[in-house]
Biopython code that builds the backbone (N, CA, C, O; Angstrom):
import numpy as np
from Bio.PDB.StructureBuilder import StructureBuilder

atoms = [
    (1, "MET", "N", (-12.376, 6.859, -1.217)),
    (1, "MET", "CA", (-11.326, 7.135, -0.272)),
    (1, "MET", "C", (-10.002, 7.189, -1.018)),
    (1, "MET", "O", (-9.760, 6.399, -1.930)),
    (2, "SER", "N", (-9.158, 8.117, -0.628)),
    (2, "SER", "CA", (-7.858, 8.292, -1.263)),
    (2, "SER", "C", (-6.899, 7.182, -0.862)),
    (2, "SER", "O", (-7.021, 6.586, 0.208)),
    (3, "ILE", "N", (-5.952, 6.922, -1.736)),
    (3, "ILE", "CA", (-4.924, 5.928, -1.433)),
    (3, "ILE", "C", (-3.800, 6.648, -0.700)),
    (3, "ILE", "O", (-3.065, 7.437, -1.293)),
    (4, "TYR", "N", (-3.676, 6.376, 0.571)),
    (4, "TYR", "CA", (-2.714, 7.081, 1.410)),
    (4, "TYR", "C", (-1.333, 6.461, 1.374)),
    (4, "TYR", "O", (-0.344, 7.166, 1.578)),
    (5, "ASN", "N", (-1.232, 5.164, 1.121)),
    (5, "ASN", "CA", (0.078, 4.525, 1.222)),
    (5, "ASN", "C", (0.976, 4.809, 0.022)),
    (5, "ASN", "O", (2.105, 4.321, -0.025)),
    (6, "HIS", "N", (0.498, 5.587, -0.949)),
    (6, "HIS", "CA", (1.343, 6.019, -2.059)),
    (6, "HIS", "C", (1.919, 7.414, -1.814)),
    (6, "HIS", "O", (2.762, 7.880, -2.580)),
    (7, "LEU", "N", (1.472, 8.071, -0.764)),
    (7, "LEU", "CA", (1.971, 9.408, -0.455)),
    (7, "LEU", "C", (3.430, 9.337, -0.003)),
    (7, "LEU", "O", (3.772, 8.493, 0.825)),
    (8, "PRO", "N", (4.292, 10.200, -0.526)),
    (8, "PRO", "CA", (5.694, 10.213, -0.071)),
    (8, "PRO", "C", (5.821, 10.481, 1.428)),
    (8, "PRO", "O", (6.689, 9.907, 2.085)),
    (9, "VAL", "N", (4.962, 11.350, 1.976)),
    (9, "VAL", "CA", (5.036, 11.644, 3.405)),
    (9, "VAL", "C", (4.638, 10.421, 4.223)),
    (9, "VAL", "O", (5.193, 10.184, 5.296)),
    (10, "TYR", "N", (3.688, 9.650, 3.726)),
    (10, "TYR", "CA", (3.294, 8.428, 4.420)),
    (10, "TYR", "C", (4.441, 7.427, 4.410)),
    (10, "TYR", "O", (4.739, 6.807, 5.430)),
    (11, "LYS", "N", (5.077, 7.272, 3.267)),
    (11, "LYS", "CA", (6.199, 6.337, 3.162)),
    (11, "LYS", "C", (7.349, 6.744, 4.088)),
    (11, "LYS", "O", (7.943, 5.896, 4.754)),
    (12, "ALA", "N", (7.660, 8.038, 4.127)),
    (12, "ALA", "CA", (8.734, 8.522, 4.991)),
    (12, "ALA", "C", (8.377, 8.324, 6.466)),
    (12, "ALA", "O", (9.224, 7.933, 7.269)),
    (13, "ALA", "N", (7.129, 8.595, 6.811)),
    (13, "ALA", "CA", (6.683, 8.407, 8.200)),
    (13, "ALA", "C", (6.694, 6.933, 8.577)),
    (13, "ALA", "O", (7.038, 6.580, 9.705)),
    (14, "TYR", "N", (6.322, 6.080, 7.646)),
    (14, "TYR", "CA", (6.343, 4.636, 7.915)),
    (14, "TYR", "C", (7.777, 4.160, 8.123)),
    (14, "TYR", "O", (8.035, 3.357, 9.019)),
    (15, "ASP", "N", (8.715, 4.647, 7.305)),
    (15, "ASP", "CA", (10.130, 4.297, 7.487)),
    (15, "ASP", "C", (10.635, 4.758, 8.857)),
    (15, "ASP", "O", (11.397, 4.049, 9.514)),
    (16, "LEU", "N", (10.211, 5.938, 9.277)),
    (16, "LEU", "CA", (10.575, 6.437, 10.599)),
    (16, "LEU", "C", (10.005, 5.527, 11.686)),
    (16, "LEU", "O", (10.708, 5.169, 12.631)),
    (17, "MET", "N", (8.748, 5.158, 11.552)),
    (17, "MET", "CA", (8.114, 4.289, 12.534)),
    (17, "MET", "C", (8.822, 2.941, 12.598)),
    (17, "MET", "O", (9.063, 2.415, 13.685)),
    (18, "LEU", "N", (9.149, 2.390, 11.458)),
    (18, "LEU", "CA", (9.855, 1.116, 11.408)),
    (18, "LEU", "C", (11.214, 1.218, 12.109)),
    (18, "LEU", "O", (11.587, 0.333, 12.880)),
    (19, "GLY", "N", (11.948, 2.294, 11.838)),
    (19, "GLY", "CA", (13.245, 2.504, 12.488)),
    (19, "GLY", "C", (13.109, 2.616, 13.999)),
    (19, "GLY", "O", (13.922, 2.060, 14.737)),
    (20, "ILE", "N", (12.098, 3.325, 14.462)),
    (20, "ILE", "CA", (11.890, 3.494, 15.904)),
    (20, "ILE", "C", (11.518, 2.161, 16.550)),
    (20, "ILE", "O", (12.036, 1.826, 17.615)),
    (21, "PHE", "N", (10.638, 1.410, 15.925)),
    (21, "PHE", "CA", (10.261, 0.110, 16.484)),
    (21, "PHE", "C", (11.463, -0.828, 16.540)),
    (21, "PHE", "O", (11.593, -1.610, 17.483)),
    (22, "GLN", "N", (12.339, -0.760, 15.544)),
    (22, "GLN", "CA", (13.505, -1.639, 15.525)),
    (22, "GLN", "C", (14.512, -1.279, 16.603)),
    (22, "GLN", "O", (15.053, -2.169, 17.259)),
    (23, "PHE", "N", (14.773, 0.009, 16.798)),
    (23, "PHE", "CA", (15.821, 0.334, 17.754)),
    (23, "PHE", "C", (15.334, 0.406, 19.195)),
    (23, "PHE", "O", (16.156, 0.320, 20.107)),
    (24, "THR", "N", (14.044, 0.559, 19.442)),
    (24, "THR", "CA", (13.567, 0.585, 20.828)),
    (24, "THR", "C", (13.502, -0.803, 21.453)),
    (24, "THR", "O", (13.444, -0.924, 22.677)),
    (25, "LYS", "N", (13.512, -1.834, 20.649)),
    (25, "LYS", "CA", (13.444, -3.189, 21.213)),
    (25, "LYS", "C", (14.688, -3.539, 22.026)),
    (25, "LYS", "O", (14.644, -4.440, 22.864)),
    (26, "ASP", "N", (15.796, -2.838, 21.789)),
    (26, "ASP", "CA", (17.041, -3.113, 22.506)),
    (26, "ASP", "C", (17.301, -2.143, 23.654)),
    (26, "ASP", "O", (18.384, -2.150, 24.239)),
    (27, "PHE", "N", (16.330, -1.322, 23.975)),
    (27, "PHE", "CA", (16.496, -0.371, 25.079)),
    (27, "PHE", "C", (16.607, -1.104, 26.408)),
    (27, "PHE", "O", (16.067, -2.199, 26.568)),
    (28, "PRO", "N", (17.310, -0.496, 27.362)),
    (28, "PRO", "CA", (17.255, -1.019, 28.728)),
    (28, "PRO", "C", (15.827, -0.880, 29.268)),
    (28, "PRO", "O", (15.062, -0.026, 28.820)),
    (29, "ARG", "N", (15.494, -1.707, 30.207)),
    (29, "ARG", "CA", (14.127, -1.721, 30.752)),
    (29, "ARG", "C", (13.681, -0.335, 31.220)),
    (29, "ARG", "O", (12.524, 0.045, 31.043)),
    (30, "GLU", "N", (14.600, 0.410, 31.812)),
    (30, "GLU", "CA", (14.280, 1.737, 32.344)),
    (30, "GLU", "C", (13.703, 2.664, 31.277)),
    (30, "GLU", "O", (12.850, 3.499, 31.577)),
    (31, "TYR", "N", (14.163, 2.523, 30.036)),
    (31, "TYR", "CA", (13.723, 3.407, 28.961)),
    (31, "TYR", "C", (12.741, 2.739, 27.997)),
    (31, "TYR", "O", (11.980, 3.422, 27.312)),
    (32, "LYS", "N", (12.758, 1.428, 27.947)),
    (32, "LYS", "CA", (11.897, 0.703, 27.002)),
    (32, "LYS", "C", (10.417, 0.975, 27.269)),
    (32, "LYS", "O", (9.635, 1.141, 26.333)),
    (33, "TYR", "N", (10.039, 1.021, 28.535)),
    (33, "TYR", "CA", (8.620, 1.154, 28.879)),
    (33, "TYR", "C", (8.215, 2.584, 29.205)),
    (33, "TYR", "O", (7.091, 2.834, 29.640)),
    (34, "THR", "N", (9.119, 3.508, 28.996)),
    (34, "THR", "CA", (8.768, 4.923, 29.195)),
    (34, "THR", "C", (8.934, 5.649, 27.864)),
    (34, "THR", "O", (7.977, 5.793, 27.102)),
    (35, "ILE", "N", (10.134, 6.096, 27.596)),
    (35, "ILE", "CA", (10.387, 6.848, 26.367)),
    (35, "ILE", "C", (10.150, 5.973, 25.138)),
    (35, "ILE", "O", (9.563, 6.428, 24.156)),
    (36, "GLY", "N", (10.600, 4.729, 25.186)),
    (36, "GLY", "CA", (10.418, 3.830, 24.051)),
    (36, "GLY", "C", (8.957, 3.640, 23.702)),
    (36, "GLY", "O", (8.578, 3.703, 22.533)),
    (37, "GLN", "N", (8.141, 3.407, 24.707)),
    (37, "GLN", "CA", (6.699, 3.216, 24.476)),
    (37, "GLN", "C", (6.061, 4.501, 23.964)),
    (37, "GLN", "O", (5.228, 4.467, 23.058)),
    (38, "ASP", "N", (6.454, 5.641, 24.545)),
    (38, "ASP", "CA", (5.906, 6.924, 24.088)),
    (38, "ASP", "C", (6.284, 7.205, 22.631)),
    (38, "ASP", "O", (5.468, 7.719, 21.865)),
    (39, "LEU", "N", (7.510, 6.871, 22.252)),
    (39, "LEU", "CA", (7.938, 7.050, 20.865)),
    (39, "LEU", "C", (7.088, 6.212, 19.912)),
    (39, "LEU", "O", (6.688, 6.684, 18.848)),
    (40, "LYS", "N", (6.821, 4.988, 20.294)),
    (40, "LYS", "CA", (5.989, 4.119, 19.456)),
    (40, "LYS", "C", (4.586, 4.694, 19.311)),
    (40, "LYS", "O", (4.014, 4.675, 18.221)),
    (41, "ILE", "N", (4.041, 5.196, 20.388)),
    (41, "ILE", "CA", (2.696, 5.786, 20.351)),
    (41, "ILE", "C", (2.687, 7.032, 19.463)),
    (41, "ILE", "O", (1.787, 7.205, 18.641)),
    (42, "GLU", "N", (3.685, 7.894, 19.630)),
    (42, "GLU", "CA", (3.750, 9.120, 18.830)),
    (42, "GLU", "C", (3.880, 8.826, 17.341)),
    (42, "GLU", "O", (3.234, 9.480, 16.523)),
    (43, "THR", "N", (4.709, 7.849, 16.981)),
    (43, "THR", "CA", (4.861, 7.538, 15.552)),
    (43, "THR", "C", (3.594, 6.896, 14.993)),
    (43, "THR", "O", (3.231, 7.137, 13.842)),
    (44, "THR", "N", (2.934, 6.092, 15.792)),
    (44, "THR", "CA", (1.674, 5.506, 15.352)),
    (44, "THR", "C", (0.620, 6.597, 15.153)),
    (44, "THR", "O", (-0.135, 6.569, 14.181)),
    (45, "GLN", "N", (0.577, 7.546, 16.067)),
    (45, "GLN", "CA", (-0.362, 8.669, 15.931)),
    (45, "GLN", "C", (-0.014, 9.524, 14.716)),
    (45, "GLN", "O", (-0.907, 10.027, 14.035)),
    (46, "LEU", "N", (1.277, 9.691, 14.442)),
    (46, "LEU", "CA", (1.710, 10.444, 13.264)),
    (46, "LEU", "C", (1.170, 9.807, 11.994)),
    (46, "LEU", "O", (0.620, 10.498, 11.136)),
    (47, "ILE", "N", (1.323, 8.498, 11.869)),
    (47, "ILE", "CA", (0.818, 7.771, 10.707)),
    (47, "ILE", "C", (-0.705, 7.929, 10.611)),
    (47, "ILE", "O", (-1.251, 8.133, 9.527)),
    (48, "LYS", "N", (-1.368, 7.832, 11.741)),
    (48, "LYS", "CA", (-2.831, 7.963, 11.774)),
    (48, "LYS", "C", (-3.263, 9.349, 11.291)),
    (48, "LYS", "O", (-4.226, 9.468, 10.534)),
    (49, "ARG", "N", (-2.564, 10.382, 11.719)),
    (49, "ARG", "CA", (-2.918, 11.752, 11.309)),
    (49, "ARG", "C", (-2.690, 11.963, 9.811)),
    (49, "ARG", "O", (-3.468, 12.656, 9.155)),
    (50, "ILE", "N", (-1.634, 11.371, 9.275)),
    (50, "ILE", "CA", (-1.383, 11.487, 7.841)),
    (50, "ILE", "C", (-2.516, 10.813, 7.060)),
    (50, "ILE", "O", (-3.012, 11.355, 6.072)),
    (51, "PHE", "N", (-2.910, 9.638, 7.515)),
    (51, "PHE", "CA", (-4.038, 8.943, 6.891)),
    (51, "PHE", "C", (-5.296, 9.808, 6.947)),
    (51, "PHE", "O", (-5.994, 9.954, 5.943)),
    (52, "GLN", "N", (-5.587, 10.381, 8.114)),
    (52, "GLN", "CA", (-6.789, 11.192, 8.273)),
    (52, "GLN", "C", (-6.736, 12.451, 7.418)),
    (52, "GLN", "O", (-7.746, 12.861, 6.845)),
    (53, "ALA", "N", (-5.560, 13.064, 7.332)),
    (53, "ALA", "CA", (-5.422, 14.279, 6.516)),
    (53, "ALA", "C", (-5.672, 13.968, 5.048)),
    (53, "ALA", "O", (-6.248, 14.781, 4.325)),
    (54, "ASN", "N", (-5.246, 12.813, 4.615)),
    (54, "ASN", "CA", (-5.449, 12.435, 3.218)),
    (54, "ASN", "C", (-6.896, 12.021, 2.939)),
    (54, "ASN", "O", (-7.364, 12.116, 1.804)),
    (55, "SER", "N", (-7.590, 11.571, 3.960)),
    (55, "SER", "CA", (-8.952, 11.058, 3.780)),
    (55, "SER", "C", (-10.029, 12.132, 3.851)),
    (55, "SER", "O", (-11.056, 12.025, 3.182)),
    (56, "ASP", "N", (-9.802, 13.158, 4.653)),
    (56, "ASP", "CA", (-10.853, 14.150, 4.892)),
    (56, "ASP", "C", (-10.367, 15.532, 4.476)),
    (56, "ASP", "O", (-9.608, 16.178, 5.199)),
    (57, "PHE", "N", (-10.808, 15.974, 3.315)),
    (57, "PHE", "CA", (-10.357, 17.252, 2.780)),
    (57, "PHE", "C", (-10.761, 18.435, 3.653)),
    (57, "PHE", "O", (-10.009, 19.402, 3.778)),
    (58, "ARG", "N", (-11.938, 18.364, 4.253)),
    (58, "ARG", "CA", (-12.455, 19.496, 5.033)),
    (58, "ARG", "C", (-11.603, 19.798, 6.264)),
    (58, "ARG", "O", (-11.427, 20.959, 6.635)),
    (59, "THR", "N", (-11.080, 18.755, 6.890)),
    (59, "THR", "CA", (-10.298, 18.969, 8.124)),
    (59, "THR", "C", (-8.819, 18.638, 7.917)),
    (59, "THR", "O", (-8.090, 18.404, 8.881)),
    (60, "ARG", "N", (-8.388, 18.620, 6.671)),
    (60, "ARG", "CA", (-7.002, 18.271, 6.344)),
    (60, "ARG", "C", (-5.990, 19.136, 7.097)),
    (60, "ARG", "O", (-5.027, 18.623, 7.667)),
    (61, "LYS", "N", (-6.214, 20.430, 7.095)),
    (61, "LYS", "CA", (-5.266, 21.356, 7.731)),
    (61, "LYS", "C", (-5.092, 21.023, 9.220)),
    (61, "LYS", "O", (-3.976, 21.041, 9.740)),
    (62, "GLN", "N", (-6.176, 20.728, 9.878)),
    (62, "GLN", "CA", (-6.139, 20.392, 11.302)),
    (62, "GLN", "C", (-5.323, 19.118, 11.535)),
    (62, "GLN", "O", (-4.508, 19.065, 12.456)),
    (63, "TYR", "N", (-5.535, 18.102, 10.714)),
    (63, "TYR", "CA", (-4.801, 16.848, 10.875)),
    (63, "TYR", "C", (-3.311, 17.023, 10.578)),
    (63, "TYR", "O", (-2.468, 16.399, 11.222)),
    (64, "ILE", "N", (-2.998, 17.860, 9.616)),
    (64, "ILE", "CA", (-1.583, 18.125, 9.320)),
    (64, "ILE", "C", (-0.932, 18.836, 10.494)),
    (64, "ILE", "O", (0.212, 18.539, 10.837)),
    (65, "GLU", "N", (-1.640, 19.769, 11.115)),
    (65, "GLU", "CA", (-1.106, 20.456, 12.301)),
    (65, "GLU", "C", (-0.845, 19.461, 13.435)),
    (65, "GLU", "O", (0.171, 19.549, 14.123)),
    (66, "HIS", "N", (-1.760, 18.524, 13.622)),
    (66, "HIS", "CA", (-1.565, 17.493, 14.648)),
    (66, "HIS", "C", (-0.357, 16.619, 14.306)),
    (66, "HIS", "O", (0.432, 16.273, 15.185)),
    (67, "ALA", "N", (-0.219, 16.270, 13.045)),
    (67, "ALA", "CA", (0.926, 15.451, 12.616)),
    (67, "ALA", "C", (2.228, 16.192, 12.859)),
    (67, "ALA", "O", (3.213, 15.589, 13.285)),
    (68, "ARG", "N", (2.246, 17.487, 12.596)),
    (68, "ARG", "CA", (3.462, 18.278, 12.841)),
    (68, "ARG", "C", (3.779, 18.349, 14.336)),
    (68, "ARG", "O", (4.948, 18.370, 14.720)),
    (69, "ALA", "N", (2.764, 18.385, 15.163)),
    (69, "ALA", "CA", (2.995, 18.356, 16.609)),
    (69, "ALA", "C", (3.607, 17.021, 17.027)),
    (69, "ALA", "O", (4.519, 16.982, 17.853)),
    (70, "HIS", "N", (3.103, 15.931, 16.453)),
    (70, "HIS", "CA", (3.651, 14.606, 16.769)),
    (70, "HIS", "C", (5.115, 14.503, 16.342)),
    (70, "HIS", "O", (5.929, 13.936, 17.071)),
    (71, "ILE", "N", (5.454, 15.038, 15.185)),
    (71, "ILE", "CA", (6.834, 14.936, 14.710)),
    (71, "ILE", "C", (7.769, 15.741, 15.604)),
    (71, "ILE", "O", (8.925, 15.359, 15.786)),
    (72, "GLU", "N", (7.292, 16.843, 16.160)),
    (72, "GLU", "CA", (8.129, 17.629, 17.068)),
    (72, "GLU", "C", (8.354, 16.896, 18.396)),
    (72, "GLU", "O", (9.442, 16.969, 18.967)),
    (73, "VAL", "N", (7.343, 16.200, 18.881)),
    (73, "VAL", "CA", (7.498, 15.400, 20.100)),
    (73, "VAL", "C", (8.490, 14.267, 19.846)),
    (73, "VAL", "O", (9.330, 13.970, 20.695)),
    (74, "ILE", "N", (8.391, 13.645, 18.693)),
    (74, "ILE", "CA", (9.331, 12.569, 18.338)),
    (74, "ILE", "C", (10.750, 13.120, 18.289)),
    (74, "ILE", "O", (11.682, 12.496, 18.796)),
    (75, "ARG", "N", (10.911, 14.290, 17.676)),
    (75, "ARG", "CA", (12.229, 14.934, 17.608)),
    (75, "ARG", "C", (12.789, 15.179, 19.015)),
    (75, "ARG", "O", (13.974, 14.954, 19.264)),
    (76, "LEU", "N", (11.941, 15.635, 19.919)),
    (76, "LEU", "CA", (12.352, 15.889, 21.302)),
    (76, "LEU", "C", (12.797, 14.602, 21.995)),
    (76, "LEU", "O", (13.832, 14.583, 22.662)),
    (77, "TYR", "N", (12.026, 13.535, 21.843)),
    (77, "TYR", "CA", (12.388, 12.256, 22.465)),
    (77, "TYR", "C", (13.707, 11.708, 21.927)),
    (77, "TYR", "O", (14.517, 11.185, 22.692)),
    (78, "ILE", "N", (13.928, 11.823, 20.631)),
    (78, "ILE", "CA", (15.163, 11.326, 20.041)),
    (78, "ILE", "C", (16.358, 12.127, 20.567)),
    (78, "ILE", "O", (17.409, 11.560, 20.867)),
    (79, "ARG", "N", (16.192, 13.421, 20.675)),
    (79, "ARG", "CA", (17.273, 14.251, 21.224)),
    (79, "ARG", "C", (17.542, 13.896, 22.694)),
    (79, "ARG", "O", (18.694, 13.834, 23.122)),
    (80, "LEU", "N", (16.478, 13.665, 23.451)),
    (80, "LEU", "CA", (16.627, 13.268, 24.847)),
    (80, "LEU", "C", (17.386, 11.950, 24.957)),
    (80, "LEU", "O", (18.268, 11.807, 25.804)),
    (81, "LEU", "N", (17.048, 10.996, 24.110)),
    (81, "LEU", "CA", (17.737, 9.705, 24.133)),
    (81, "LEU", "C", (19.213, 9.853, 23.790)),
    (81, "LEU", "O", (20.058, 9.159, 24.355)),
    (82, "LYS", "N", (19.519, 10.749, 22.873)),
    (82, "LYS", "CA", (20.931, 11.001, 22.548)),
    (82, "LYS", "C", (21.646, 11.603, 23.747)),
    (82, "LYS", "O", (22.761, 11.197, 24.072)),
    (83, "ASP", "N", (21.015, 12.564, 24.405)),
    (83, "ASP", "CA", (21.630, 13.207, 25.570)),
    (83, "ASP", "C", (21.779, 12.236, 26.747)),
    (83, "ASP", "O", (22.700, 12.369, 27.553)),
    (84, "LEU", "N", (20.878, 11.272, 26.839)),
    (84, "LEU", "CA", (20.972, 10.240, 27.877)),
    (84, "LEU", "C", (21.921, 9.109, 27.483)),
    (84, "LEU", "O", (22.127, 8.162, 28.242)),
    (85, "LYS", "N", (22.493, 9.225, 26.283)),
    (85, "LYS", "CA", (23.430, 8.238, 25.747)),
    (85, "LYS", "C", (22.795, 6.850, 25.584)),
    (85, "LYS", "O", (23.428, 5.825, 25.834)),
    (86, "GLN", "N", (21.536, 6.852, 25.161)),
    (86, "GLN", "CA", (20.827, 5.595, 24.921)),
    (86, "GLN", "C", (20.841, 5.205, 23.453)),
    (86, "GLN", "O", (20.527, 4.065, 23.110)),
    (87, "ILE", "N", (21.202, 6.140, 22.585)),
    (87, "ILE", "CA", (21.397, 5.816, 21.176)),
    (87, "ILE", "C", (22.724, 6.401, 20.727)),
    (87, "ILE", "O", (23.142, 7.462, 21.190)),
    (88, "ASN", "N", (23.375, 5.696, 19.825)),
    (88, "ASN", "CA", (24.645, 6.195, 19.332)),
    (88, "ASN", "C", (24.413, 7.258, 18.260)),
    (88, "ASN", "O", (23.290, 7.468, 17.802)),
    (89, "ILE", "N", (25.486, 7.910, 17.880)),
    (89, "ILE", "CA", (25.368, 9.029, 16.946)),
    (89, "ILE", "C", (24.872, 8.571, 15.575)),
    (89, "ILE", "O", (24.164, 9.311, 14.892)),
    (90, "ARG", "N", (25.240, 7.360, 15.171)),
    (90, "ARG", "CA", (24.806, 6.834, 13.875)),
    (90, "ARG", "C", (23.281, 6.694, 13.829)),
    (90, "ARG", "O", (22.648, 7.103, 12.856)),
    (91, "LYS", "N", (22.702, 6.123, 14.871)),
    (91, "LYS", "CA", (21.243, 5.974, 14.933)),
    (91, "LYS", "C", (20.564, 7.331, 15.056)),
    (91, "LYS", "O", (19.506, 7.568, 14.473)),
    (92, "PHE", "N", (21.190, 8.216, 15.824)),
    (92, "PHE", "CA", (20.635, 9.558, 15.995)),
    (92, "PHE", "C", (20.558, 10.279, 14.656)),
    (92, "PHE", "O", (19.536, 10.881, 14.330)),
    (93, "VAL", "N", (21.631, 10.218, 13.884)),
    (93, "VAL", "CA", (21.657, 10.876, 12.574)),
    (93, "VAL", "C", (20.628, 10.240, 11.640)),
    (93, "VAL", "O", (19.903, 10.951, 10.943)),
    (94, "PHE", "N", (20.559, 8.914, 11.622)),
    (94, "PHE", "CA", (19.597, 8.207, 10.773)),
    (94, "PHE", "C", (18.169, 8.651, 11.093)),
    (94, "PHE", "O", (17.405, 8.999, 10.193)),
    (95, "LEU", "N", (17.817, 8.638, 12.379)),
    (95, "LEU", "CA", (16.449, 9.007, 12.770)),
    (95, "LEU", "C", (16.190, 10.491, 12.555)),
    (95, "LEU", "O", (15.088, 10.878, 12.167)),
    (96, "SER", "N", (17.191, 11.321, 12.802)),
    (96, "SER", "CA", (17.027, 12.764, 12.584)),
    (96, "SER", "C", (16.767, 13.082, 11.121)),
    (96, "SER", "O", (15.975, 13.970, 10.808)),
    (97, "GLU", "N", (17.434, 12.357, 10.221)),
    (97, "GLU", "CA", (17.187, 12.565, 8.790)),
    (97, "GLU", "C", (15.765, 12.159, 8.419)),
    (97, "GLU", "O", (15.109, 12.839, 7.630)),
    (98, "LYS", "N", (15.293, 11.062, 8.981)),
    (98, "LYS", "CA", (13.921, 10.623, 8.726)),
    (98, "LYS", "C", (12.924, 11.642, 9.265)),
    (98, "LYS", "O", (11.949, 11.987, 8.597)),
    (99, "ILE", "N", (13.177, 12.115, 10.472)),
    (99, "ILE", "CA", (12.301, 13.116, 11.093)),
    (99, "ILE", "C", (12.261, 14.382, 10.248)),
    (99, "ILE", "O", (11.192, 14.943, 10.010)),
    (100, "GLU", "N", (13.423, 14.827, 9.800)),
    (100, "GLU", "CA", (13.499, 16.047, 8.999)),
    (100, "GLU", "C", (12.760, 15.883, 7.675)),
    (100, "GLU", "O", (12.097, 16.812, 7.213)),
    (101, "SER", "N", (12.870, 14.722, 7.073)),
    (101, "SER", "CA", (12.169, 14.461, 5.813)),
    (101, "SER", "C", (10.659, 14.550, 6.005)),
    (101, "SER", "O", (9.968, 15.200, 5.221)),
    (102, "VAL", "N", (10.154, 13.906, 7.034)),
    (102, "VAL", "CA", (8.713, 13.940, 7.306)),
    (102, "VAL", "C", (8.277, 15.364, 7.636)),
    (102, "VAL", "O", (7.238, 15.825, 7.162)),
    (103, "SER", "N", (9.067, 16.056, 8.444)),
    (103, "SER", "CA", (8.722, 17.416, 8.855)),
    (103, "SER", "C", (8.630, 18.352, 7.648)),
    (103, "SER", "O", (7.688, 19.137, 7.545)),
    (104, "LYS", "N", (9.593, 18.273, 6.742)),
    (104, "LYS", "CA", (9.575, 19.134, 5.556)),
    (104, "LYS", "C", (8.374, 18.817, 4.665)),
    (104, "LYS", "O", (7.737, 19.722, 4.126)),
    (105, "GLN", "N", (8.075, 17.543, 4.515)),
    (105, "GLN", "CA", (6.937, 17.171, 3.672)),
    (105, "GLN", "C", (5.617, 17.633, 4.282)),
    (105, "GLN", "O", (4.723, 18.081, 3.564)),
    (106, "LEU", "N", (5.494, 17.526, 5.596)),
    (106, "LEU", "CA", (4.286, 18.008, 6.256)),
    (106, "LEU", "C", (4.154, 19.511, 6.124)),
    (106, "LEU", "O", (3.056, 20.022, 5.906)),
    (107, "ALA", "N", (5.276, 20.234, 6.256)),
    (107, "ALA", "CA", (5.244, 21.682, 6.103)),
    (107, "ALA", "C", (4.833, 22.071, 4.694)),
    (107, "ALA", "O", (4.046, 22.999, 4.510)),
    (108, "GLY", "N", (5.361, 21.368, 3.697)),
    (108, "GLY", "CA", (4.964, 21.637, 2.321)),
    (108, "GLY", "C", (3.501, 21.337, 2.065)),
    (108, "GLY", "O", (2.814, 22.078, 1.362)),
    (109, "TRP", "N", (3.035, 20.251, 2.639)),
    (109, "TRP", "CA", (1.626, 19.874, 2.492)),
    (109, "TRP", "C", (0.738, 20.922, 3.136)),
    (109, "TRP", "O", (-0.309, 21.286, 2.600)),
    (110, "GLN", "N", (1.170, 21.400, 4.293)),
    (110, "GLN", "CA", (0.398, 22.416, 4.999)),
    (110, "GLN", "C", (0.351, 23.721, 4.163)),
    (110, "GLN", "O", (-0.687, 24.379, 4.093)),
    (111, "GLN", "N", (1.469, 24.077, 3.543)),
    (111, "GLN", "CA", (1.497, 25.281, 2.709)),
    (111, "GLN", "C", (0.572, 25.156, 1.508)),
    (111, "GLN", "O", (-0.069, 26.125, 1.100)),
    (112, "SER", "N", (0.509, 23.964, 0.950)),
    (112, "SER", "CA", (-0.340, 23.773, -0.227)),
    (112, "SER", "C", (-1.823, 23.823, 0.123)),
    (112, "SER", "O", (-2.658, 24.009, -0.763)),
    (113, "CYS", "N", (-2.158, 23.664, 1.374)),
    (113, "CYS", "CA", (-3.566, 23.710, 1.809)),
    (113, "CYS", "C", (-4.064, 25.135, 2.003)),
    (113, "CYS", "O", (-5.269, 25.362, 2.110)),
    (114, "LYS", "N", (-3.150, 26.091, 2.049)),
    (114, "LYS", "CA", (-3.576, 27.475, 2.295)),
    (114, "LYS", "C", (-4.133, 28.122, 1.057)),
    (114, "LYS", "O", (-4.535, 29.284, 1.095)),
]
sb = StructureBuilder()
sb.init_structure("model")
sb.init_model(0)
sb.init_chain("A")
sb.init_seg("    ")
for serial, (resi, resn, name, xyz) in enumerate(atoms, 1):
    if name == "N":
        sb.init_residue(resn, " ", resi, " ")
    sb.init_atom(name, np.array(xyz, "f"), 0.0, 1.0, " ", f" {name:<3s}", serial, name[0])
structure = sb.get_structure()
């Protein structure tokens, strides 16, 4: 089995997940158990897909596509939270940079599989 936790995309995704878990704990109740919970699930699924893509060469492309879908959902939720004024611009920029880093790495990984 491949070592997945040395992958740069895994590290970037883990940093994103850590950031999301840290900032959702302070959400108001109205958002903590809806958008906050969904964000946690999406980032956990993102990490899972990266692990699966690294583990199974035959279906790698499929898992990368799923991971890219998860990152787009995360991007949408973060933008929604900004528009709802639930996160400040500093947190929005921090998370957007993390999202962009993971997205670019996944796109590059997907290109290398072709």
